[in-house]
C-alpha positions as CSV (number, residue, x, y, z in Angstrom):
1,M,10.4,-11.9,-0.3
2,I,7.2,-11.4,-1.6
3,I,6.7,-8.1,-2.9
4,E,3.2,-5.9,-4.3
5,M,3.9,-3.5,-6.6
6,R,1.3,-1.1,-6.5
7,T,0.1,1.7,-8.8
8,Y,-2.6,3.9,-7.3
9,N,-4.7,6.9,-9.4
10,T,-6.4,8.9,-7.2
11,K,-9.3,11.1,-8.4
12,P,-8.2,14.4,-9.8
13,G,-6.4,16.7,-7.1
14,R,-7.0,14.0,-4.3
15,R,-3.4,12.8,-4.6
16,S,-2.1,14.8,-1.7
17,Q,-4.9,14.2,0.5
18,F,-4.8,10.5,0.3
19,L,-1.0,10.5,0.9
20,E,-1.3,12.5,3.7
21,I,-3.5,9.8,5.6
22,F,-1.8,6.7,3.6
23,R,1.5,7.8,5.4
24,S,0.1,8.9,8.6
25,K,-2.2,6.2,9.5
26,S,-2.0,3.0,6.9
27,V,2.1,2.8,6.7
28,P,2.6,2.9,10.5
29,A,-0.1,-0.3,11.1
30,H,1.3,-1.9,8.0
31,T,4.5,-2.0,9.8
32,E,3.0,-3.0,12.8
33,I,1.7,-6.2,10.9
34,G,5.3,-6.8,9.7
35,M,4.7,-5.8,6.0
36,K,7.6,-3.6,4.9
37,I,6.4,-0.4,2.9
38,L,8.6,1.1,0.4
39,G,7.5,4.6,-1.2
40,P,5.3,6.1,-2.3
41,F,6.6,7.2,-5.3
42,L,5.1,10.1,-7.0
43,S,4.5,10.2,-10.6
44,V,6.2,13.1,-12.4
45,E,4.2,12.4,-15.5
46,D,0.5,12.3,-13.7
47,P,-0.4,14.7,-10.8
48,D,-2.9,11.8,-9.7
49,T,-0.6,9.0,-9.9
50,F,1.5,7.5,-7.1
51,F,3.5,4.0,-7.0
52,W,4.4,2.1,-3.9
53,M,5.8,-1.5,-2.7
54,R,4.6,-3.6,0.3
55,G,6.8,-6.6,1.1
56,F,6.1,-10.0,2.8
57,P,8.6,-12.7,4.0
58,D,6.9,-15.4,2.2
59,I,3.6,-16.3,0.3
60,P,2.2,-18.2,3.0
61,S,2.3,-14.9,5.2
62,R,1.0,-12.7,2.6
63,E,-2.8,-13.5,2.9
64,P,-2.8,-13.5,6.8
65,M,-1.0,-10.3,6.9
66,K,-3.4,-8.7,4.6
67,T,-6.2,-10.2,6.2
68,K,-5.0,-8.7,9.6
69,F,-4.6,-5.2,8.1
70,Y,-8.3,-5.5,6.2
71,E,-10.3,-7.2,8.6
72,G,-8.4,-4.6,11.5
73,E,-10.5,-1.7,13.2
74,L,-8.1,1.1,11.7
75,W,-9.4,-0.2,8.0
76,K,-12.8,-1.3,8.5
77,R,-14.1,2.1,10.7
78,E,-11.8,4.6,9.4
79,L,-9.4,4.0,6.4
80,E,-11.7,2.3,4.2
81,N,-14.5,4.8,4.0
82,V,-12.0,7.4,3.8
83,L,-9.7,6.3,1.0
84,L,-11.1,4.1,-1.3
85,P,-13.6,6.9,-2.3
86,M,-10.5,9.0,-3.4
87,L,-9.5,6.3,-5.6
88,E,-10.0,5.8,-9.6
89,K,-8.4,2.8,-9.7
90,Y,-5.3,0.7,-8.7
91,E,-3.3,-2.2,-9.9
92,V,-1.1,-4.7,-8.1
93,V,1.5,-7.2,-9.6
94,V,2.7,-9.6,-7.1
95,V,6.5,-10.4,-7.8
96,E,9.3,-12.6,-5.6
97,D,12.7,-11.4,-4.9
98,P,14.4,-15.0,-5.3
99,E,17.6,-14.2,-3.7
100,D,16.1,-11.7,-1.1
101,L,18.0,-8.8,-2.8
102,V,15.6,-6.3,-1.6
103,R,16.9,-4.5,1.7
104,W,14.5,-2.2,3.6
């Protein structure tokens, strides 16, 4: 399994609003495409930061699955213009679970 470990920093005071939309719209869309979502995990040190992971079966499936989400109607017509303005920055680290130990 290939895992993106993602850190999101929202603009001050926007984390709750971002997460409400993320949980209700983005996570189901990811799941429908076949991505595994774990999180979000809220930072206890920073009220504007949260973490989440997105899993893919393998490297070859990662780009097509991401493209399906980011080129899809939900992202293009709704989420992109709502969620991106709430973010200060985000970071992504891509790792591999060499023995498929992650069980979601």
